[in-house]
C-alpha positions in Angstrom: 0.0 0.0 0.0 1.3 3.4 -1.0 0.1 6.7 0.6 1.3 10.2 -0.4 0.6 13.6 1.0 2.2 16.8 2.2 2.7 18.9 5.3 3.6 22.6 5.4 6.9 22.8 7.2 9.0 25.9 7.6 7.3 27.5 4.6 7.7 24.5 2.3 5.0 22.1 1.1 6.9 18.9 2.2 5.8 15.9 0.2 6.2 12.4 1.2 5.2 8.9 0.1 4.6 6.0 2.5 5.3 2.4 1.4 4.3 -0.7 3.4 2.4 -1.4 6.6 5.1 -2.9 8.9 5.9 -2.0 12.4 9.5 -1.2 11.6 9.5 2.4 10.4 12.3 3.7 8.2 12.8 7.2 6.9 14.2 7.4 3.4 16.2 10.5 2.6 17.0 10.9 -1.2 20.0 12.5 -2.7 20.1 15.9 -4.3 16.9 16.6 -6.4 15.6 13.1 -5.6 12.4 11.4 -4.4 11.8 8.0 -2.9 10.8 6.5 -6.2 13.8 8.0 -8.1 16.5 7.1 -5.6 15.2 4.0 -3.8 13.1 2.2 -6.4 14.9 -1.1 -6.0 14.3 -1.1 -2.3 10.6 -0.4 -2.7 9.6 -2.7 -5.6 10.9 -5.5 -7.7 12.7 -8.7 -6.8 15.1 -7.2 -4.2 12.5 -5.0 -2.4 12.4 -5.0 1.4 9.4 -6.8 3.1 6.7 -4.1 3.1 4.7 -6.2 5.6 7.6 -5.8 8.1 8.6 -2.3 7.2 7.0 1.1 6.7 9.1 3.3 4.5 8.5 7.1 4.6 10.2 8.8 1.7 10.6 12.5 2.1 11.2 15.1 -0.7 13.5 17.6 0.9 12.7 21.4 0.9 12.9 22.9 -2.6 13.3 19.5 -4.4 10.7 17.2 -6.0 7.2 18.3 -5.1 8.4 20.2 -2.0 8.4 23.5 -3.9 8.0 26.4 -4.4 9.8 28.2 -2.9 13.2 27.4 -4.3 15.7 25.7 -2.0 17.5 28.1 0.4 21.2 27.4 0.4 23.6 28.3 3.2 25.8 26.4 5.6 22.7 25.5 7.7 20.9 23.9 4.8 21.4 20.3 6.1 20.3 21.2 9.6 17.1 22.7 8.1 16.6 19.4 6.2 17.0 17.5 9.5 14.5 19.8 11.2 12.0 19.3 8.3 12.4 15.5 8.6 11.8 15.5 12.4 8.6 17.6 11.9 7.3 15.4 9.1 7.8 12.2 11.1 6.2 13.7 14.1 3.2 14.9 12.1 2.9 11.3 10.8 2.9 10.0 14.3 6.3 8.3 14.2 8.3 9.0 17.4 11.2 6.5 16.8 12.5 5.2 13.5 15.6 4.2 11.5 17.0 6.1 8.5 18.5 5.3 5.1 20.0 8.4 3.4 21.9 8.6 0.1 24.4 11.1 -1.0 23.2 14.5 0.1 20.6 12.7 2.2 23.3 10.8 3.9 24.5 14.0 5.6 21.0 14.5 7.0 21.0 10.8 8.1 24.0 11.5 10.3 22.9 14.9 11.6 19.5 13.6 12.8 20.8 11.1 15.4 23.2 13.8 16.6 20.5 16.4 17.0 17.8 14.2 18.5 19.3 10.8 19.6 16.2 9.6 21.3 14.3 9.5 18.0 16.7 7.5 15.8 17.2 3.8 16.3 20.0 3.4 13.7 21.1 5.0 10.5 22.4 4.0 7.1 24.5 6.5 5.1 25.2 5.7 1.4 27.8 7.5 -0.7 28.5 10.2 1.9 31.0 13.0 1.7 31.5 15.2 4.7 34.3 17.6 3.6 34.0 20.1 0.7 37.4 20.1 -0.9 38.7 20.8 -4.4 39.0 17.0 -4.8 35.4 16.4 -4.0 33.9 19.5 -5.8 35.9 19.0 -9.1 34.1 15.8 -10.2 30.8 17.2 -9.2 31.3 20.2 -11.4 31.7 17.9 -14.4 28.0 17.0 -13.9 26.8 20.6 -14.3 25.2 20.0 -17.8 22.3 17.6 -17.1 21.9 16.8 -20.8 25.2 14.9 -20.6 23.9 12.6 -17.8 23.2 9.0 -18.7 19.9 9.0 -20.5 18.0 6.8 -18.0 19.2 9.0 -15.1 18.3 12.2 -17.0 14.8 10.9 -18.0 14.1 9.9 -14.4 14.8 13.4 -13.0 13.3 15.2 -16.0 10.0 13.4 -15.1 10.2 14.9 -11.6 10.8 18.5 -12.7 8.6 18.4 -15.8 10.7 20.6 -18.1 14.4 20.8 -19.0 14.9 24.4 -17.9 13.6 23.8 -14.4 15.6 20.6 -14.0 18.8 22.4 -15.1 18.1 25.4 -12.9 17.6 23.3 -9.7 20.8 21.4 -10.4 22.7 24.6 -11.1 21.6 25.9 -7.7 23.0 22.8 -6.0 26.2 22.9 -7.9 26.8 26.6 -7.2 26.2 26.0 -3.5 28.9 23.3 -3.3 31.3 25.5 -5.4 30.8 28.7 -3.4 31.0 26.8 0.0 34.3 25.5 -1.0 35.6 28.8 -2.3 34.4 30.9 0.6 35.4 28.6 3.4 38.5 27.2 1.9 39.7 23.7 1.3 38.4 21.3 3.9 35.1 22.8 4.8 33.3 20.2 7.1 29.7 19.9 6.0 29.3 17.4 9.0 32.0 18.4 11.6 34.0 15.8 13.3 32.7 16.8 16.7 29.2 16.1 15.4 30.2 12.6 14.2 31.9 11.8 17.6 28.6 12.5 19.4 26.5 10.1 17.4 25.5 7.3 19.7 23.2 5.1 17.6 24.6 2.4 15.3 25.6 3.6 11.9 26.1 1.6 8.7 28.3 3.4 6.1 27.9 2.1 2.5 30.4 3.0 -0.2 31.1 2.0 -3.8 34.9 1.7 -4.4 34.4 2.9 -8.0 32.4 6.0 -7.0 33.6 8.8 -9.3 32.3 11.5 -7.0 33.2 10.4 -3.5 36.6 9.1 -2.5 36.9 6.3 0.1 38.5 8.7 2.5 35.0 10.2 3.4 33.3 7.0 4.8 36.6 6.0 6.4 36.7 9.4 8.1 33.2 8.9 9.3 34.0 5.4 10.6 37.0 6.7 12.5 34.9 9.3 14.2 31.5 7.7 14.8 31.8 5.4 17.9 29.3 2.7 16.8 29.8 2.4 13.1 30.7 -0.1 10.4 31.6 0.3 6.8 30.4 -2.0 4.0 32.2 -1.5 0.7 31.1 -2.6 -2.8 34.3 -3.2 -4.7 32.5 -2.8 -8.1 30.1 -0.2 -6.9 29.7 3.3 -8.1 27.8 6.2 -6.4 24.5 4.3 -6.8 25.7 1.0 -5.4 22.4 0.4 -3.5 20.6 0.5 -6.9 23.0 -1.6 -9.0 23.7 -4.2 -6.2 20.2 -4.1 -4.7 20.3 -7.8 -3.5 23.5 -7.5 -1.6 22.5 -4.1 -0.2 19.2 -5.5 1.1 21.0 -8.4 2.8 23.6 -6.1 4.4 21.0 -3.5 5.6 18.6 -6.2 6.8 21.3 -7.8 8.9 22.3 -4.4 10.3 18.7 -3.6 11.3 18.3 -7.1 12.8 21.5 -6.6 14.9 20.3 -3.2 16.0 17.0 -4.6 17.2 18.7 -7.4 19.1 21.4 -5.2 20.6 24.1 -7.2 18.9 25.6 -4.4 16.8 
C-alpha cells in the first residue's frame, strides 16, 4: 500500500510517500533533487525490495526538491540542519516517534545529523555515498555533472519526469552545484559539512555504505566517518559506483537487513 501527502513545514510544502504497513519504520532521505521513487526504487519494488509487511518506509522530498516546492531551496551552511528539522517535523506529524534512517548522497549527511540532533528519535542510520568535507578534490568531479543533458539517458529521464521541463531541471541542479562550489571557495579547502565533533557524538549504530568505483566520492570520506562515529561499520562494494544500492540491490538488502536485525537485538 502506498500513501502520499504533504505537510507545510518551515514555509515549504513537504511531500512524502509512505510504502508498506510494517511496524519497523524507516525514513528514506534521497540525494540531491531526488524522491523516494527515483532514488530507492529497487528497495521499494521488484525482486530485491524489502518486506513491506515488516517495514513502513517514509520517503521525504526535501525542501525545494521534487514536489516540495515552491519556494526554491534556500542554500547556506545551515541547509542540512534545516533538512533534518524538516524530517523530524514530518515524522512527528505522521505519528512516528522513533525510527531508523536510510540516506543517500546529500541525504546521507542528514541521516548523520539527525541522530546527533535528537538521539532519542533515531534507532539506527544507514549512510550511502556520503562526503562530509567540501574540498577541491570532491567538488571538481561534481562540477563535471553541471550540464544535465550529458547525464546518462536513463538517469536524465528519471529526474526530468520529476521536474517536468528541461529548464527547471537544469536550474535546480545549477543551484545545488553553485552552493557546493561557493561553499568550498568561501570557506577554503576542507570545509566540514558534517563536523568531526558532530560525528563523535552520534550514539546510535551507523552503517556506512560505499562503492569503491564511485567517481564523485573518495573512500576517505566514509573512512573518516568510521573513524569518528563510535558505533559504526563500513560496507564496501568493490565494483560499486555512487549508486551501489541500486546496482547491487540484492547485496544491499542483505547487508542492511542484517544491520537492522542486529540493531534490534542489541548485537551491533
